[in-house]
One Martini backbone bead per residue (centre of mass of N, CA, C, O) as a GRO file, in nm:
protein
  137
    1MET     BB    1  -2.197   1.526   0.479
    2GLY     BB    2  -2.008   1.516   0.728
    3PRO     BB    3  -1.764   1.601   0.887
    4PHE     BB    4  -1.447   1.617   0.792
    5ARG     BB    5  -1.124   1.433   0.895
    6TRP     BB    6  -1.019   1.263   0.650
    7PHE     BB    7  -0.729   1.168   0.427
    8ALA     BB    8  -0.660   0.987   0.128
    9ASP     BB    9  -0.421   0.937  -0.062
   10GLU     BB   10  -0.316   0.791  -0.357
   11SER     BB   11  -0.134   0.570  -0.202
   12VAL     BB   12  -0.440   0.508  -0.037
   13LEU     BB   13  -0.711   0.487  -0.210
   14GLY     BB   14  -0.837   0.216  -0.127
   15LEU     BB   15  -0.870   0.291   0.168
   16GLY     BB   16  -1.049   0.538   0.133
   17ARG     BB   17  -1.285   0.385   0.000
   18LEU     BB   18  -1.336   0.187   0.229
   19LEU     BB   19  -1.395   0.393   0.448
   20ALA     BB   20  -1.629   0.548   0.295
   21GLN     BB   21  -1.840   0.313   0.315
   22ASP     BB   22  -1.855   0.357   0.662
   23ARG     BB   23  -1.780   0.665   0.634
   24ASP     BB   24  -1.844   1.036   0.646
   25ASP     BB   25  -1.514   1.149   0.704
   26VAL     BB   26  -1.395   1.072   0.410
   27LEU     BB   27  -1.131   1.155   0.186
   28TYR     BB   28  -1.030   1.179  -0.170
   29PRO     BB   29  -0.920   1.161  -0.460
   30GLY     BB   30  -1.217   1.246  -0.645
   31HIS     BB   31  -1.404   1.344  -0.455
   32PRO     BB   32  -1.691   1.530  -0.467
   33ALA     BB   33  -1.613   1.703  -0.190
   34LEU     BB   34  -1.307   1.740  -0.354
   35PRO     BB   35  -1.244   1.923  -0.630
   36GLU     BB   36  -0.938   2.035  -0.560
   37VAL     BB   37  -0.871   1.696  -0.561
   38PRO     BB   38  -0.773   1.528  -0.798
   39LEU     BB   39  -0.672   1.298  -0.971
   40GLY     BB   40  -0.315   1.343  -0.970
   41ALA     BB   41  -0.238   1.511  -0.750
   42LEU     BB   42  -0.009   1.676  -0.602
   43ASP     BB   43   0.120   1.705  -0.299
   44VAL     BB   44   0.156   2.024  -0.307
   45ASP     BB   45  -0.160   2.056  -0.366
   46TRP     BB   46  -0.308   1.893  -0.129
   47MET     BB   47  -0.183   1.983   0.140
   48PRO     BB   48  -0.317   2.268   0.181
   49VAL     BB   49  -0.608   2.173   0.170
   50VAL     BB   50  -0.602   1.969   0.403
   51ALA     BB   51  -0.496   2.161   0.621
   52GLN     BB   52  -0.722   2.382   0.594
   53ARG     BB   53  -0.951   2.156   0.673
   54GLY     BB   54  -0.824   1.971   0.917
   55LEU     BB   55  -0.699   1.720   0.816
   56VAL     BB   56  -0.605   1.381   0.814
   57ALA     BB   57  -0.339   1.216   0.660
   58PHE     BB   58  -0.307   0.944   0.452
   59HIS     BB   59   0.000   0.753   0.378
   60ARG     BB   60   0.293   0.592   0.175
   61ASP     BB   61   0.507   0.809   0.136
   62ARG     BB   62   0.848   0.789   0.209
   63HIS     BB   63   0.944   1.095   0.080
   64ILE     BB   64   0.775   1.339   0.202
   65ARG     BB   65   0.996   1.406   0.446
   66THR     BB   66   1.253   1.477   0.218
   67ARG     BB   67   1.115   1.704   0.070
   68PRO     BB   68   1.150   2.031   0.096
   69HIS     BB   69   0.871   2.129  -0.027
   70GLU     BB   70   0.701   1.937   0.164
   71VAL     BB   71   0.804   2.031   0.439
   72ALA     BB   72   0.706   2.315   0.402
   73ARG     BB   73   0.406   2.244   0.402
   74TYR     BB   74   0.391   2.144   0.685
   75ARG     BB   75   0.483   2.408   0.819
   76ASP     BB   76   0.298   2.626   0.676
   77TYR     BB   77   0.008   2.444   0.719
   78GLY     BB   78  -0.014   2.216   0.946
   79LEU     BB   79   0.024   1.925   0.890
   80ARG     BB   80  -0.146   1.605   0.921
   81SER     BB   81  -0.015   1.258   0.970
   82VAL     BB   82  -0.034   0.913   0.836
   83TRP     BB   83   0.205   0.663   0.809
   84PHE     BB   84   0.260   0.376   0.621
   85GLY     BB   85   0.471   0.159   0.731
   86GLY     BB   86   0.720  -0.031   0.628
   87ARG     BB   87   0.855  -0.263   0.394
   88LYS     BB   88   0.573  -0.378   0.339
   89ASP     BB   89   0.334  -0.413   0.133
   90MET     BB   90  -0.015  -0.333   0.133
   91SER     BB   91  -0.321  -0.382   0.117
   92SER     BB   92  -0.610  -0.228   0.164
   93GLN     BB   93  -0.718  -0.439   0.363
   94GLN     BB   94  -0.467  -0.438   0.547
   95GLN     BB   95  -0.473  -0.141   0.618
   96LEU     BB   96  -0.755  -0.148   0.747
   97GLY     BB   97  -0.686  -0.352   0.972
   98LEU     BB   98  -0.463  -0.185   1.104
   99LEU     BB   99  -0.626   0.072   1.161
  100LEU     BB  100  -0.856  -0.056   1.331
  101ARG     BB  101  -0.669  -0.173   1.551
  102HIS     BB  102  -0.562   0.157   1.607
  103TRP     BB  103  -0.791   0.367   1.639
  104PRO     BB  104  -0.799   0.457   1.936
  105ALA     BB  105  -0.504   0.560   1.937
  106LEU     BB  106  -0.539   0.765   1.715
  107GLU     BB  107  -0.748   0.946   1.840
  108GLU     BB  108  -0.579   1.019   2.085
  109ARG     BB  109  -0.331   1.146   1.933
  110VAL     BB  110  -0.482   1.372   1.785
  111GLU     BB  111  -0.567   1.514   2.045
  112GLU     BB  112  -0.289   1.551   2.176
  113LEU     BB  113  -0.144   1.706   1.924
  114GLY     BB  114  -0.324   1.862   1.746
  115PRO     BB  115  -0.197   2.082   1.587
  116GLY     BB  116   0.005   2.149   1.340
  117PRO     BB  117   0.283   1.988   1.284
  118TRP     BB  118   0.250   1.630   1.211
  119SER     BB  119   0.370   1.275   1.242
  120LEU     BB  120   0.274   0.946   1.183
  121THR     BB  121   0.326   0.598   1.244
  122LEU     BB  122   0.208   0.287   1.091
  123THR     BB  123   0.230  -0.035   1.223
  124THR     BB  124   0.231  -0.352   1.351
  125ARG     BB  125   0.341  -0.216   1.631
  126GLY     BB  126   0.206   0.070   1.569
  127LEU     BB  127   0.202   0.401   1.711
  128ASP     BB  128   0.411   0.680   1.600
  129GLU     BB  129   0.621   0.931   1.624
  130LEU     BB  130   0.804   1.097   1.435
  131PRO     BB  131   1.154   1.203   1.461
  132TRP     BB  132   1.024   1.451   1.321
  133ARG     BB  133   0.991   1.819   1.295
  134PRO     BB  134   0.892   2.038   1.073
  135ALA     BB  135   0.903   2.303   1.247
  136ALA     BB  136   1.231   2.261   1.298
  137LEU     BB  137   1.334   2.315   0.993
   0.00000   0.00000   0.00000
């Protein structure tokens, strides 16, 4: 297994499990190769682990970038993430379809942006950098 590159947090756990069926570089809460992030781990607990491992986190939590203690985690640990945006909730299968449709652009952006902190948003319109920079806060 590994090297691991991606992490799906619990808000997109189904997506993480679907990705892990076909890829050997995806982790999620409760994954045997990630014992320090059990199911139910708080964001502030998984964020430093994911950042220290150099993983890019997928999530759906729309408040993660507005909570001061979580923004501090972005800045302090250099977290990199992709937020599934949009007003409409999607099933895990729909998230997977959206992600796969934009996978080449995602790979390119991850390379362009390099080390964190940074965050991208993925919607049906495509992939964009979020208008906030945690390092600037």
